[in-house]
FIPA-504760 format. One record per residue (C-alpha): residue in one letter; x negated, y, z negated. Coordinates in steps of 0.2 Angstrom, whole numbers, plus 5000, padded with zeros to 4 digits. Each point is the difference from the previous one (the first is absolute). Layout:
<recs>
AXYZ/...
</recs>
This chain:
<recs>
M499950014998/S499550155008/E499750134984/S500850145013/Q501649914996/F500150064983/D499450185007/L501250154998/S499350135011/G501250095011/K501549954988/V501250114990/A500549924984/V501750124990/V499649944981/T501650054989/G499750034982/A498150045002/S500150154986/R499149864988/G499849814995/L500049885014/G500650095015/Q498550114998/Y499149824999/F500849955016/G499450165009/R498350004994/A499749825008/L501050035015/A499050155002/R498249944998/A500549865015/G500350165013/A502050054996/D500650185001/L501250024984/V501750104997/V500249994983/T501650024990/S500950064984/R501350084995/H498850144995/A498950065014/E498650114990/S499849844990/L499149915015/G498650165002/S498549904991/F500749825009/Q500050125017/E498250084994/E499549804997/I500449925014/E499350125010/A498250024994/L500449815006/G499950085020/R501849954999/R501450125006/C501350004986/V501850095002/P500850034983/L502150005002/E501550014988/L500949864997/D501549954989/V500549825003/R501850034993/D500350145012/Y500549935018/D499550165007/S498650024992/I499449845006/Q500550075019/R498850144997/M498749914994/A500049885017/A500250145012/G498550084991/A499049875002/A500249955017/E499750185003/A498550024992/Y499149845011/G501149975013/R500349824995/I500149904984/D499149835000/I500349934980/L501350044986/V499549964982/N501750034991/N499250004982/A501150134991/G500849924988/C500650024981/N500549894984/V501350004986/R499349884985/K501549984990/P500849854991/S501449945013/L501750044988/D499050204998/V499950035020/T501350115006/W500750065017/D498750135001/D498849914996/W500549855015/N500450145013/L498250094997/V499149825002/L500849945015/E500450155011/T497950044996/N499449815003/L501249935010/R501150115010/G498350135002/T499149865007/F501349975013/F500250175006/V498350065000/A499749835011/Q501350025011/A499250195003/I498549945003/A500349855011/R501350125014/T498250095001/M499149845004/I501349885012/P499450105014/R498649965000/R500249854995/Y498849974986/G500150044984/R499349944982/I501350014984/I499449944982/N501350024987/I499250004984/G500849884988/S499549914983/V499949834992/T501950024994/C500349975019/V499849834995/F500349994981/G501250094987/Y499550074984/A500950054986/G500350214997/L499750025021/A501749965006/P500350165013/Y498249975006/T500049835003/A501550015009/S499450145012/R498149885001/G501449835003/G500950115014/T498350085005/K499449825007/Q501649965006/L500050175013/T498349965004/M500449855011/S501550075004/L499350165009/A498349865007/D501649925009/D500550165007/W498450065005/G499049865004/P500750055020/Y499250174999/G498449924996/I500450094981/T499249874985/V500950054983/N499149914987/C500350004979/L498350034991/A500549954980/P498950054989/G500049904981/W499450094985/F498950175004/K499750124987/T501050165006/A500850164993/Q501749905001/N499449874988/A498250064991/V501050024984/M500249815000/Y497849965002/E499950114985/N500549844989/A498749885001/E500949844994/W501350045015/V498450015013/D499349844992/Y501549925004/L500250055017/C498349945003/D500249844994/R501649985012/I498950075015/P498849855007/L498850115003/K500150064983/R500050195004/P501350135004/G499850075017/Q498650155005/P500750115014/S498649985011/D500749795000/L501450105012/D498950075013/G499749835011/T501949965000/V500450175004/V498850055015/F500249805007/L502050045002/A499850165006/S498949935014/D500149905015/A499349854988/S501650004995/A500849985018/Y500949844997/I500550024985/T501950084997/G501449974986/Q498849944984/T499650054984/I498450014995/L499349984981/V498750084994/D500249934982/G498449914992/G501349835003/I501250064988/S501349965009/T499549824998/G501150004985/A498449984991/T500550014979/R498750034984/A499249824998/L500049904983/S498249955002/K498450105007/K499149845004/P499649995017/G501149875006/A501450024991/
</recs>
């Protein structure tokens, strides 16, 4: 396999939810592979330092405002991205949110916030960007999910519902848009420390318990996602679509805390 299959030089990538966290890591990985970027946030001014960082890598970077709960905002972002570069080759559909509560405490508004952001927003951003890809008969759409695409966890009912929906949505869109040369896949991280869940990592006992359940015995580091996002954005994955790729250290194997630390036990 030629290294050129992973080269994103000359490609344009939109990364949503890029004001912090994993969105910025995805953007860096794509830029290092050669892509120019459109990065989005609800507050475009929050993207200034990240724009400078990407431009220091020798890549172009256009910041745009995007509220994925607002249909008109989505349409403006897609039009602005296409106008800035003349085309869009890659979408990393990363914008998302979470509400952690016992299921009996989840409110109507909590449910709507999470599902409208993570599932409805994912669909309508993908739809808007796909409309610009279809005439060129080329595109790579990467929906960001999580291990909760396939696992359920207490206290995360709206979130797991949204991520399970993201997995199913990915398969449907792959079938819809495959004839136009567009692949649609879901990148599903396991347990990575982000701004959304940082408070949990302050509990050393919980981190120890978590690591016991992960076959590779550690939470994910953002750099663990670099190879997968570049692969799914590149021509190396041209015949892969409708798939959910878990980058989770193996926690989705269902491993549980061992009763004995003896090898082979």
